[in-house]
N, CA, C and O atoms as a Tinker XYZ file with bonds, in Angstrom:
   500  protein
     1  N      1.163000   -0.908000    0.324000    73     2
     2  CA    -0.062000    0.095000   -0.030000    64     1     3
     3  C      0.804000    1.248000    0.001000    63     2     4     5
     4  O      0.719000    2.069000   -0.912000    81     3
     5  N      1.711000    1.424000    1.037000    73     3     6
     6  CA     2.652000    2.520000    1.012000    64     5     7
     7  C      4.066000    2.618000    0.032000    63     6     8     9
     8  O      4.767000    3.605000   -0.189000    81     7
     9  N      4.179000    1.481000   -0.372000    73     7    10
    10  CA     4.989000    1.360000   -1.141000    64     9    11
    11  C      5.097000    1.895000   -2.788000    63    10    12    13
    12  O      6.021000    1.681000   -3.573000    81    11
    13  N      3.584000    2.805000   -3.067000    73    11    14
    14  CA     3.394000    3.408000   -4.184000    64    13    15
    15  C      3.496000    4.442000   -3.683000    63    14    16    17
    16  O      4.155000    5.108000   -4.482000    81    15
    17  N      3.141000    5.345000   -2.405000    73    15    18
    18  CA     2.769000    6.438000   -2.279000    64    17    19
    19  C      4.084000    7.233000   -2.407000    63    18    20    21
    20  O      5.179000    6.695000   -2.244000    81    19
    21  N      3.937000    8.471000   -2.692000    73    19    22
    22  CA     4.944000    9.628000   -2.994000    64    21    23
    23  C      5.236000   10.646000   -2.026000    63    22    24    25
    24  O      5.048000   11.841000   -2.251000    81    23
    25  N      5.801000   10.079000   -0.697000    73    23    26
    26  CA     6.006000   10.135000    0.448000    64    25    27
    27  C      6.982000   11.505000    0.570000    63    26    28    29
    28  O      7.898000   11.902000   -0.150000    81    27
    29  N      6.471000   11.970000    1.617000    73    27    30
    30  CA     7.573000   13.281000    1.832000    64    29    31
    31  C      7.693000   13.989000    3.511000    63    30    32    33
    32  O      6.831000   14.020000    4.390000    81    31
    33  N      9.170000   14.537000    3.521000    73    31    34
    34  CA     9.210000   14.976000    5.049000    64    33    35
    35  C      8.403000   16.621000    4.891000    63    34    36    37
    36  O      8.147000   17.418000    3.988000    81    35
    37  N      8.226000   16.513000    6.303000    73    35    38
    38  CA     8.275000   17.607000    6.722000    64    37    39
    39  C      8.642000   18.329000    8.025000    63    38    40    41
    40  O      8.568000   17.712000    9.088000    81    39
    41  N      8.973000   19.411000    7.992000    73    39    42
    42  CA     9.055000   19.949000   10.143000    64    41    43
    43  C      8.848000   21.184000    9.946000    63    42    44    45
    44  O      8.822000   22.010000    9.034000    81    43
    45  N      8.697000   21.087000   11.120000    73    43    46
    46  CA     7.855000   22.786000   11.893000    64    45    47
    47  C      8.881000   23.790000   11.989000    63    46    48    49
    48  O     10.066000   23.466000   11.908000    81    47
    49  N      8.445000   25.233000   12.191000    73    47    50
    50  CA     8.647000   26.045000   12.746000    64    49    51
    51  C      8.190000   27.240000   13.100000    63    50    52    53
    52  O      6.976000   27.343000   12.927000    81    51
    53  N      8.871000   28.463000   13.662000    73    51    54
    54  CA     7.402000   29.063000   14.194000    64    53    55
    55  C      7.291000   30.669000   13.989000    63    54    56    57
    56  O      6.679000   31.488000   14.674000    81    55
    57  N      8.011000   30.839000   12.925000    73    55    58
    58  CA     7.806000   32.213000   12.173000    64    57    59
    59  C      7.046000   31.691000   10.398000    63    58    60    61
    60  O      6.942000   30.481000   10.601000    81    59
    61  N      6.701000   31.833000    9.444000    73    59    62
    62  CA     6.464000   31.147000    8.046000    64    61    63
    63  C      7.050000   31.930000    7.021000    63    62    64    65
    64  O      7.512000   31.578000    5.935000    81    63
    65  N      6.949000   33.129000    7.578000    73    63    66
    66  CA     7.460000   34.249000    6.989000    64    65    67
    67  C      9.106000   34.432000    6.969000    63    66    68    69
    68  O      9.669000   34.750000    5.922000    81    67
    69  N      9.906000   34.188000    8.314000    73    67    70
    70  CA    11.091000   34.379000    8.283000    64    69    71
    71  C     11.648000   32.699000    6.837000    63    70    72    73
    72  O     12.340000   32.610000    5.822000    81    71
    73  N     10.986000   31.975000    7.493000    73    71    74
    74  CA    11.477000   30.127000    7.289000    64    73    75
    75  C     11.257000   30.817000    5.352000    63    74    76    77
    76  O     12.055000   30.530000    4.460000    81    75
    77  N     10.256000   31.533000    5.195000    73    75    78
    78  CA    10.137000   31.522000    3.596000    64    77    79
    79  C     11.586000   32.950000    3.019000    63    78    80    81
    80  O     12.120000   32.939000    1.910000    81    79
    81  N     11.828000   33.786000    3.919000    73    79    82
    82  CA    13.276000   34.666000    3.365000    64    81    83
    83  C     14.010000   33.643000    3.712000    63    82    84    85
    84  O     14.725000   34.396000    4.372000    81    83
    85  N     14.435000   32.748000    3.857000    73    83    86
    86  CA    15.781000   32.029000    4.729000    64    85    87
    87  C     15.797000   31.215000    3.910000    63    86    88    89
    88  O     16.762000   31.338000    3.156000    81    87
    89  N     14.880000   30.059000    3.602000    73    87    90
    90  CA    14.830000   28.981000    2.495000    64    89    91
    91  C     14.478000   29.762000    0.947000    63    90    92    93
    92  O     14.502000   29.052000   -0.058000    81    91
    93  N     14.182000   31.122000    0.830000    73    91    94
    94  CA    13.883000   31.201000   -0.632000    64    93    95
    95  C     14.505000   32.159000   -1.005000    63    94    96    97
    96  O     14.227000   32.441000   -2.171000    81    95
    97  N     15.577000   33.109000   -0.336000    73    95    98
    98  CA    16.188000   34.325000   -0.440000    64    97    99
    99  C     17.687000   33.655000   -0.340000    63    98   100   101
   100  O     18.555000   33.522000   -1.203000    81    99
   101  N     17.651000   33.243000    1.213000    73    99   102
   102  CA    19.080000   33.320000    1.722000    64   101   103
   103  C     19.516000   31.776000    1.147000    63   102   104   105
   104  O     20.666000   31.807000    0.708000    81   103
   105  N     18.975000   30.635000    1.057000    73   103   106
   106  CA    19.568000   29.538000    0.468000    64   105   107
   107  C     19.294000   29.381000   -1.178000    63   106   108   109
   108  O     19.958000   28.717000   -1.974000    81   107
   109  N     18.113000   30.194000   -1.437000    73   107   110
   110  CA    18.245000   30.228000   -3.085000    64   109   111
   111  C     17.189000   29.371000   -3.451000    63   110   112   113
   112  O     16.927000   29.299000   -4.652000    81   111
   113  N     16.258000   28.429000   -2.312000    73   111   114
   114  CA    15.565000   27.555000   -2.621000    64   113   115
   115  C     14.247000   28.066000   -3.465000    63   114   116   117
   116  O     13.744000   29.169000   -3.255000    81   115
   117  N     13.668000   26.994000   -4.596000    73   115   118
   118  CA    11.830000   27.299000   -4.984000    64   117   119
   119  C     11.460000   26.932000   -3.775000    63   118   120   121
   120  O     11.843000   25.905000   -3.214000    81   119
   121  N     10.293000   28.193000   -3.080000    73   119   122
   122  CA     9.658000   27.601000   -2.362000    64   121   123
   123  C      8.491000   28.354000   -2.611000    63   122   124   125
   124  O      8.608000   29.545000   -2.897000    81   123
   125  N      7.249000   27.759000   -2.534000    73   123   126
   126  CA     5.824000   27.929000   -2.581000    64   125   127
   127  C      5.057000   28.214000   -1.242000    63   126   128   129
   128  O      5.404000   27.775000   -0.145000    81   127
   129  N      4.059000   28.941000   -1.461000    73   127   130
   130  CA     3.400000   28.760000    0.371000    64   129   131
   131  C      1.750000   28.735000   -0.461000    63   130   132   133
   132  O      1.480000   29.113000   -1.602000    81   131
   133  N      0.820000   28.132000    0.619000    73   131   134
   134  CA    -0.046000   27.928000    0.038000    64   133   135
   135  C     -1.277000   27.746000    1.701000    63   134   136   137
   136  O     -0.567000   27.679000    2.705000    81   135
   137  N     -1.909000   27.715000    1.845000    73   135   138
   138  CA    -2.261000   28.013000    2.949000    64   137   139
   139  C     -1.594000   27.808000    3.990000    63   138   140   141
   140  O     -1.451000   26.632000    4.325000    81   139
   141  N     -1.058000   28.741000    4.716000    73   139   142
   142  CA    -0.089000   29.115000    5.535000    64   141   143
   143  C      0.926000   28.106000    5.634000    63   142   144   145
   144  O      1.555000   27.994000    6.686000    81   143
   145  N      1.161000   27.335000    4.622000    73   143   146
   146  CA     2.429000   26.080000    4.726000    64   145   147
   147  C      3.176000   26.448000    3.426000    63   146   148   149
   148  O      2.748000   26.985000    2.404000    81   147
   149  N      4.684000   25.913000    3.816000    73   147   150
   150  CA     5.441000   26.040000    2.655000    64   149   151
   151  C      5.940000   25.060000    2.168000    63   150   152   153
   152  O      6.242000   24.086000    2.857000    81   151
   153  N      6.129000   25.119000    0.878000    73   151   154
   154  CA     6.692000   23.898000    0.208000    64   153   155
   155  C      8.334000   24.094000   -0.504000    63   154   156   157
   156  O      8.609000   24.692000   -1.544000    81   155
   157  N      9.012000   23.580000    0.173000    73   155   158
   158  CA    10.080000   23.684000   -0.770000    64   157   159
   159  C     10.133000   22.669000   -1.753000    63   158   160   161
   160  O      9.885000   21.505000   -1.437000    81   159
   161  N     10.529000   23.088000   -3.299000    73   159   162
   162  CA    10.970000   22.291000   -4.638000    64   161   163
   163  C     12.311000   22.133000   -4.206000    63   162   164   165
   164  O     13.098000   23.027000   -3.896000    81   163
   165  N     12.564000   20.440000   -4.219000    73   163   166
   166  CA    14.091000   20.459000   -4.640000    64   165   167
   167  C     14.801000   19.072000   -5.776000    63   166   168   169
   168  O     14.185000   18.218000   -6.412000    81   167
   169  N     15.939000   19.264000   -5.693000    73   167   170
   170  CA    16.001000   18.801000   -6.937000    64   169   171
   171  C     15.589000   17.425000   -6.535000    63   170   172   173
   172  O     15.483000   16.977000   -5.393000    81   171
   173  N     15.290000   16.599000   -8.138000    73   171   174
   174  CA    15.019000   14.812000   -8.225000    64   173   175
   175  C     13.405000   15.158000   -7.883000    63   174   176   177
   176  O     12.967000   14.058000   -7.547000    81   175
   177  N     12.189000   16.221000   -7.790000    73   175   178
   178  CA    11.314000   16.247000   -8.153000    64   177   179
   179  C     10.887000   15.907000   -6.118000    63   178   180   181
   180  O      9.861000   15.547000   -5.541000    81   179
   181  N     11.898000   16.164000   -5.776000    73   179   182
   182  CA    11.236000   16.388000   -4.397000    64   181   183
   183  C     10.714000   17.005000   -3.345000    63   182   184   185
   184  O     10.545000   18.130000   -3.815000    81   183
   185  N     10.370000   17.047000   -2.335000    73   183   186
   186  CA     9.673000   18.470000   -1.439000    64   185   187
   187  C      9.731000   18.096000   -0.365000    63   186   188   189
   188  O      9.976000   16.961000    0.044000    81   187
   189  N      9.415000   19.422000    0.423000    73   187   190
   190  CA     9.249000   19.355000    1.943000    64   189   191
   191  C      8.388000   20.335000    2.213000    63   190   192   193
   192  O      8.214000   21.393000    1.607000    81   191
   193  N      7.696000   19.780000    3.461000    73   191   194
   194  CA     6.894000   20.573000    3.871000    64   193   195
   195  C      7.152000   21.637000    5.184000    63   194   196   197
   196  O      7.182000   21.251000    6.353000    81   195
   197  N      7.281000   22.654000    4.873000    73   195   198
   198  CA     7.510000   22.875000    6.138000    64   197   199
   199  C      6.000000   23.683000    6.773000    63   198   200   201
   200  O      5.089000   24.120000    6.070000    81   199
   201  N      6.062000   23.711000    8.064000    73   199   202
   202  CA     4.426000   24.231000    8.535000    64   201   203
   203  C      4.585000   25.098000   10.194000    63   202   204   205
   204  O      5.137000   24.728000   11.231000    81   203
   205  N      3.883000   26.282000    9.874000    73   203   206
   206  CA     3.726000   27.009000   11.428000    64   205   207
   207  C      3.169000   26.010000   12.639000    63   206   208   209
   208  O      2.109000   25.403000   12.490000    81   207
   209  N      3.770000   25.918000   13.549000    73   207   210
   210  CA     3.176000   25.497000   15.158000    64   209   211
   211  C      3.819000   26.350000   16.002000    63   210   212   213
   212  O      5.050000   26.362000   15.968000    81   211
   213  N      3.083000   27.258000   16.953000    73   211   214
   214  CA     3.594000   28.242000   17.725000    64   213   215
   215  C      3.979000   27.463000   18.872000    63   214   216   217
   216  O      4.728000   28.062000   19.644000    81   215
   217  N      3.657000   26.260000   19.195000    73   215   218
   218  CA     4.782000   26.172000   20.512000    64   217   219
   219  C      6.173000   25.297000   19.998000    63   218   220   221
   220  O      6.798000   24.467000   20.658000    81   219
   221  N      6.497000   25.861000   18.307000    73   219   222
   222  CA     7.367000   24.692000   17.891000    64   221   223
   223  C      8.903000   24.903000   18.957000    63   222   224   225
   224  O      9.374000   25.918000   19.471000    81   223
   225  N      9.296000   23.665000   18.976000    73   223   226
   226  CA    10.889000   23.398000   19.583000    64   225   227
   227  C     11.564000   22.840000   18.141000    63   226   228   229
   228  O     10.966000   22.227000   17.257000    81   227
   229  N     12.901000   23.208000   18.161000    73   227   230
   230  CA    13.447000   22.876000   17.359000    64   229   231
   231  C     14.224000   21.662000   17.241000    63   230   232   233
   232  O     14.960000   21.325000   18.169000    81   231
   233  N     14.125000   20.944000   16.139000    73   231   234
   234  CA    14.760000   19.642000   16.110000    64   233   235
   235  C     16.300000   19.565000   17.074000    63   234   236   237
   236  O     16.761000   20.666000   17.375000    81   235
   237  N     16.813000   18.746000   17.386000    73   235   238
   238  CA    17.765000   18.082000   18.076000    64   237   239
   239  C     18.761000   17.496000   17.141000    63   238   240   241
   240  O     19.861000   17.138000   17.561000    81   239
   241  N     18.424000   17.382000   15.898000    73   239   242
   242  CA    19.014000   16.706000   14.611000    64   241   243
   243  C     18.808000   17.155000   13.859000    63   242   244   245
   244  O     18.089000   18.155000   13.853000    81   243
   245  N     19.662000   16.324000   12.213000    73   243   246
   246  CA    19.672000   16.986000   10.913000    64   245   247
   247  C     18.406000   16.892000   10.236000    63   246   248   249
   248  O     18.002000   15.791000    9.865000    81   247
   249  N     17.385000   18.503000    9.935000    73   247   250
   250  CA    16.263000   17.679000    9.683000    64   249   251
   251  C     16.191000   17.750000    7.939000    63   250   252   253
   252  O     15.214000   17.521000    7.226000    81   251
   253  N     17.351000   18.082000    7.602000    73   251   254
   254  CA    17.365000   18.312000    6.123000    64   253   255
   255  C     18.930000   18.520000    5.690000    63   254   256   257
   256  O     19.527000   19.575000    5.905000    81   255
   257  N     19.450000   17.515000    5.127000    73   255   258
   258  CA    20.924000   17.687000    4.531000    64   257   259
   259  C     21.144000   17.591000    2.527000    63   258   260   261
   260  O     20.610000   16.894000    1.664000    81   259
   261  N     22.201000   18.686000    2.499000    73   259   262
   262  CA    21.572000   19.515000    0.928000    64   261   263
   263  C     23.279000   18.497000    0.588000    63   262   264   265
   264  O     24.250000   18.931000    1.207000    81   263
   265  N     23.514000   17.292000   -0.313000    73   263   266
   266  CA    24.654000   16.795000   -0.758000    64   265   267
   267  C     25.212000   17.999000   -1.877000    63   266   268   269
   268  O     24.391000   18.685000   -2.487000    81   267
   269  N     26.370000   18.134000   -2.030000    73   267   270
   270  CA    27.069000   18.970000   -2.675000    64   269   271
   271  C     28.707000   18.657000   -3.230000    63   270   272   273
   272  O     29.521000   18.100000   -2.493000    81   271
   273  N     28.973000   19.010000   -4.333000    73   271   274
   274  CA    30.442000   18.709000   -4.716000    64   273   275
   275  C     31.528000   19.110000   -3.772000    63   274   276   277
   276  O     32.551000   18.429000   -3.708000    81   275
   277  N     31.369000   20.151000   -3.052000    73   275   278
   278  CA    32.544000   20.513000   -2.160000    64   277   279
   279  C     31.947000   21.566000   -1.050000    63   278   280   281
   280  O     31.486000   22.685000   -1.275000    81   279
   281  N     32.091000   20.860000    0.278000    73   279   282
   282  CA    31.309000   21.782000    1.399000    64   281   283
   283  C     32.105000   22.951000    1.589000    63   282   284   285
   284  O     31.547000   23.937000    2.071000    81   283
   285  N     33.433000   23.013000    1.262000    73   283   286
   286  CA    34.179000   24.437000    1.086000    64   285   287
   287  C     33.698000   25.245000    0.617000    63   286   288   289
   288  O     33.597000   26.307000    1.230000    81   287
   289  N     33.181000   25.102000   -0.695000    73   287   290
   290  CA    32.721000   26.443000   -1.170000    64   289   291
   291  C     31.346000   26.859000   -1.021000    63   290   292   293
   292  O     30.948000   27.984000   -1.323000    81   291
   293  N     30.518000   25.791000   -0.476000    73   291   294
   294  CA    29.298000   25.651000   -0.254000    64   293   295
   295  C     29.385000   26.979000    0.777000    63   294   296   297
   296  O     28.825000   28.058000    0.582000    81   295
   297  N     30.247000   26.613000    1.942000    73   295   298
   298  CA    30.428000   26.917000    3.146000    64   297   299
   299  C     30.306000   28.454000    3.175000    63   298   300   301
   300  O     29.547000   29.172000    3.827000    81   299
   301  N     31.389000   28.791000    2.171000    73   299   302
   302  CA    32.099000   30.188000    2.021000    64   301   303
   303  C     30.637000   30.969000    1.372000    63   302   304   305
   304  O     29.874000   31.772000    1.909000    81   303
   305  N     30.628000   30.484000    0.282000    73   303   306
   306  CA    29.184000   31.437000   -0.480000    64   305   307
   307  C     27.939000   31.147000    0.488000    63   306   308   309
   308  O     27.040000   31.925000    0.167000    81   307
   309  N     27.676000   30.598000    1.197000    73   307   310
   310  CA    26.524000   30.795000    1.897000    64   309   311
   311  C     27.032000   31.725000    3.339000    63   310   312   313
   312  O     26.316000   32.485000    3.990000    81   311
   313  N     28.035000   31.496000    3.511000    73   311   314
   314  CA    28.390000   32.577000    4.932000    64   313   315
   315  C     28.136000   33.798000    3.805000    63   314   316   317
   316  O     27.146000   34.501000    4.007000    81   315
   317  N     28.956000   34.090000    2.645000    73   315   318
   318  CA    28.474000   35.287000    2.083000    64   317   319
   319  C     26.936000   35.528000    2.431000    63   318   320   321
   320  O     26.507000   36.210000    3.362000    81   319
   321  N     26.443000   35.054000    1.796000    73   319   322
   322  CA    24.733000   34.839000    2.127000    64   321   323
   323  C     23.926000   35.253000    3.672000    63   322   324   325
   324  O     22.778000   35.643000    3.885000    81   323
   325  N     25.003000   34.994000    4.541000    73   323   326
   326  CA    24.878000   35.755000    5.928000    64   325   327
   327  C     24.159000   34.297000    6.776000    63   326   328   329
   328  O     23.475000   34.605000    7.752000    81   327
   329  N     24.257000   32.915000    6.501000    73   327   330
   330  CA    24.207000   31.791000    7.011000    64   329   331
   331  C     25.443000   31.427000    7.665000    63   330   332   333
   332  O     26.447000   31.145000    7.012000    81   331
   333  N     25.411000   31.423000    8.931000    73   331   334
   334  CA    26.370000   31.027000   10.231000    64   333   335
   335  C     26.542000   29.726000   10.786000    63   334   336   337
   336  O     25.624000   29.407000   11.542000    81   335
   337  N     27.688000   28.650000   10.597000    73   335   338
   338  CA    27.768000   27.090000   10.444000    64   337   339
   339  C     28.305000   27.588000   11.861000    63   338   340   341
   340  O     29.012000   28.510000   12.268000    81   339
   341  N     27.336000   26.083000   12.619000    73   339   342
   342  CA    27.701000   25.816000   13.650000    64   341   343
   343  C     29.436000   25.347000   13.977000    63   342   344   345
   344  O     30.218000   24.991000   13.097000    81   343
   345  N     29.747000   25.453000   15.382000    73   343   346
   346  CA    30.997000   24.972000   15.377000    64   345   347
   347  C     30.968000   24.360000   16.648000    63   346   348   349
   348  O     30.491000   24.848000   17.672000    81   347
   349  N     31.750000   22.773000   16.460000    73   347   350
   350  CA    32.161000   21.926000   17.934000    64   349   351
   351  C     32.954000   21.009000   18.345000    63   350   352   353
   352  O     33.403000   20.046000   17.724000    81   351
   353  N     33.081000   21.258000   19.169000    73   351   354
   354  CA    34.405000   20.883000   19.990000    64   353   355
   355  C     33.890000   20.373000   20.958000    63   354   356   357
   356  O     33.948000   21.048000   21.986000    81   355
   357  N     33.156000   18.942000   21.045000    73   355   358
   358  CA    33.043000   17.898000   21.185000    64   357   359
   359  C     34.253000   16.437000   21.458000    63   358   360   361
   360  O     34.364000   15.720000   20.464000    81   359
   361  N     34.590000   16.269000   21.951000    73   359   362
   362  CA    35.421000   14.586000   21.882000    64   361   363
   363  C     35.069000   13.869000   20.749000    63   362   364   365
   364  O     36.046000   13.496000   20.100000    81   363
   365  N     33.936000   13.543000   20.280000    73   363   366
   366  CA    33.743000   12.963000   18.797000    64   365   367
   367  C     33.416000   13.693000   17.777000    63   366   368   369
   368  O     33.247000   13.217000   16.655000    81   367
   369  N     33.284000   14.993000   18.077000    73   367   370
   370  CA    32.803000   16.142000   16.805000    64   369   371
   371  C     33.136000   17.263000   17.509000    63   370   372   373
   372  O     32.741000   18.027000   18.389000    81   371
   373  N     34.120000   17.015000   16.673000    73   371   374
   374  CA    35.195000   18.956000   15.876000    64   373   375
   375  C     35.405000   19.148000   14.885000    63   374   376   377
   376  O     36.130000   18.559000   14.082000    81   375
   377  N     34.560000   20.336000   14.772000    73   375   378
   378  CA    34.194000   21.389000   13.365000    64   377   379
   379  C     35.777000   22.008000   13.447000    63   378   380   381
   380  O     36.397000   22.069000   14.509000    81   379
   381  N     36.239000   22.388000   12.334000    73   379   382
   382  CA    37.199000   22.924000   12.326000    64   381   383
   383  C     36.683000   25.008000   12.360000    63   382   384   385
   384  O     35.502000   25.294000   12.553000    81   383
   385  N     37.708000   26.114000   12.158000    73   383   386
   386  CA    37.009000   27.620000   12.561000    64   385   387
   387  C     36.071000   27.990000   11.311000    63   386   388   389
   388  O     35.583000   29.120000   11.338000    81   387
   389  N     35.700000   26.991000    9.992000    73   387   390
   390  CA    34.935000   27.060000    9.180000    64   389   391
   391  C     33.746000   26.080000    9.835000    63   390   392   393
   392  O     32.952000   25.718000    8.967000    81   391
   393  N     33.491000   25.647000   10.974000    73   391   394
   394  CA    32.265000   24.727000   10.961000    64   393   395
   395  C     32.207000   23.240000   10.065000    63   394   396   397
   396  O     31.338000   22.372000   10.137000    81   395
   397  N     33.216000   23.259000    9.359000    73   395   398
   398  CA    33.523000   21.880000    8.812000    64   397   399
   399  C     33.948000   20.326000    9.468000    63   398   400   401
   400  O     35.071000   20.342000    9.974000    81   399
   401  N     33.508000   19.503000    9.513000    73   399   402
   402  CA    33.609000   18.336000   10.239000    64   401   403
   403  C     34.470000   17.407000    8.888000    63   402   404   405
   404  O     34.018000   17.220000    7.758000    81   403
   405  N     35.462000   17.056000    9.289000    73   403   406
   406  CA    36.628000   16.630000    8.229000    64   405   407
   407  C     37.161000   15.328000    8.898000    63   406   408   409
   408  O     38.330000   15.034000    8.647000    81   407
   409  N     36.643000   14.740000    9.493000    73   407   410
   410  CA    37.485000   13.604000   11.152000    64   409   411
   411  C     36.490000   12.339000   10.711000    63   410   412   413
   412  O     35.691000   12.087000   11.613000    81   411
   413  N     36.362000   11.568000    9.652000    73   411   414
   414  CA    35.389000   10.510000    9.457000    64   413   415
   415  C     33.800000   10.292000    9.319000    63   414   416   417
   416  O     32.893000   10.428000   10.140000    81   415
   417  N     33.805000   10.038000    8.441000    73   415   418
   418  CA    32.519000   10.084000    7.487000    64   417   419
   419  C     32.695000   11.169000    6.467000    63   418   420   421
   420  O     33.700000   11.766000    6.080000    81   419
   421  N     31.074000   11.274000    6.053000    73   419   422
   422  CA    31.463000   12.790000    4.963000    64   421   423
   423  C     32.050000   13.950000    5.619000    63   422   424   425
   424  O     32.073000   14.285000    6.803000    81   423
   425  N     32.473000   14.429000    4.665000    73   423   426
   426  CA    32.736000   16.037000    4.907000    64   425   427
   427  C     31.602000   16.936000    4.925000    63   426   428   429
   428  O     30.854000   16.962000    3.948000    81   427
   429  N     31.397000   17.669000    5.921000    73   427   430
   430  CA    30.068000   18.196000    6.545000    64   429   431
   431  C     30.134000   19.450000    7.424000    63   430   432   433
   432  O     30.877000   19.667000    8.380000    81   431
   433  N     29.244000   20.179000    6.915000    73   431   434
   434  CA    28.824000   21.268000    7.886000    64   433   435
   435  C     27.684000   21.616000    7.800000    63   434   436   437
   436  O     27.053000   21.625000    6.742000    81   435
   437  N     27.009000   22.141000    9.496000    73   435   438
   438  CA    26.026000   22.602000   10.398000    64   437   439
   439  C     25.867000   23.695000    9.906000    63   438   440   441
   440  O     26.801000   24.399000    9.521000    81   439
   441  N     24.214000   24.119000    9.818000    73   439   442
   442  CA    23.629000   25.580000   10.024000    64   441   443
   443  C     22.311000   25.131000   11.095000    63   442   444   445
   444  O     22.196000   24.153000   11.834000    81   443
   445  N     21.382000   26.300000   10.826000    73   443   446
   446  CA    20.139000   26.424000   11.674000    64   445   447
   447  C     19.265000   27.510000   10.419000    63   446   448   449
   448  O     19.779000   28.235000    9.567000    81   447
   449  N     18.142000   27.325000   10.650000    73   447   450
   450  CA    17.343000   28.074000    9.899000    64   449   451
   451  C     16.804000   29.114000   11.052000    63   450   452   453
   452  O     17.218000   29.147000   12.210000    81   451
   453  N     15.931000   29.838000   10.560000    73   451   454
   454  CA    16.051000   30.991000   11.561000    64   453   455
   455  C     14.959000   30.111000   13.038000    63   454   456   457
   456  O     15.139000   30.515000   14.187000    81   455
   457  N     14.005000   29.056000   12.787000    73   455   458
   458  CA    13.794000   28.815000   13.650000    64   457   459
   459  C     14.514000   27.924000   14.545000    63   458   460   461
   460  O     13.801000   27.320000   15.346000    81   459
   461  N     15.650000   27.725000   14.588000    73   459   462
   462  CA    16.370000   26.802000   15.188000    64   461   463
   463  C     16.843000   25.381000   14.709000    63   462   464   465
   464  O     17.744000   24.829000   15.339000    81   463
   465  N     16.213000   24.703000   13.507000    73   463   466
   466  CA    16.016000   24.029000   13.004000    64   465   467
   467  C     17.437000   23.460000   12.548000    63   466   468   469
   468  O     18.219000   24.304000   12.109000    81   467
   469  N     17.860000   22.160000   12.598000    73   467   470
   470  CA    19.372000   22.044000   12.031000    64   469   471
   471  C     19.564000   21.583000   10.332000    63   470   472   473
   472  O     18.995000   20.581000    9.900000    81   471
   473  N     20.250000   22.267000    9.648000    73   471   474
   474  CA    20.619000   21.514000    8.365000    64   473   475
   475  C     22.125000   21.291000    8.096000    63   474   476   477
   476  O     23.131000   21.549000    8.757000    81   475
   477  N     21.950000   20.793000    7.044000    73   475   478
   478  CA    23.739000   20.298000    7.077000    64   477   479
   479  C     23.717000   20.824000    5.208000    63   478   480   481
   480  O     22.684000   20.999000    4.563000    81   479
   481  N     25.328000   21.003000    4.600000    73   479   482
   482  CA    25.752000   20.676000    3.955000    64   481   483
   483  C     26.722000   19.622000    3.926000    63   482   484   485
   484  O     27.618000   19.499000    4.761000    81   483
   485  N     26.544000   18.924000    3.024000    73   483   486
   486  CA    27.674000   17.515000    3.477000    64   485   487
   487  C     28.170000   16.997000    1.519000    63   486   488   489
   488  O     27.483000   17.216000    0.521000    81   487
   489  N     29.296000   16.424000    1.573000    73   487   490
   490  CA    30.384000   16.821000    0.039000    64   489   491
   491  C     29.485000   15.030000    0.172000    63   490   492   493
   492  O     29.329000   14.189000    1.057000    81   491
   493  N     29.069000   15.202000   -1.391000    73   491   494
   494  CA    29.043000   13.969000   -2.146000    64   493   495
   495  C     29.853000   13.332000   -2.387000    63   494   496   497
   496  O     30.897000   13.914000   -2.683000    81   495
   497  N     29.862000   11.704000   -2.408000    73   495   498
   498  CA    31.015000   11.045000   -2.600000    64   497   499
   499  C     31.814000   11.146000   -4.131000    63   498   500
   500  O     32.872000   10.544000   -4.316000    81   499
């Protein structure tokens, strides 16, 4: 039954207009709005639903990953657009001064949307 369903993912934010500005203008994604909901139109005919939630709590995990050819270039470009990357200095998770993790697994950098949800750019193998 669900095997044929065109499933999609979604997450909440506390301010739809700030989210629309961030995802549309800052990140440069195609965004549509309908009935107070946002839809991100991503490559591969994929979409993600963003919905308002008055008592929104940011996710404590990565809600959306953007595979890129070169994380350094993506971080530099997004930083120019005002995106601030997270700096981690935990024993098992240390990023460099740009916020890029390079020590095992994919090269990846995390950042947050205006609602505090965690997103990433990660290098395609």
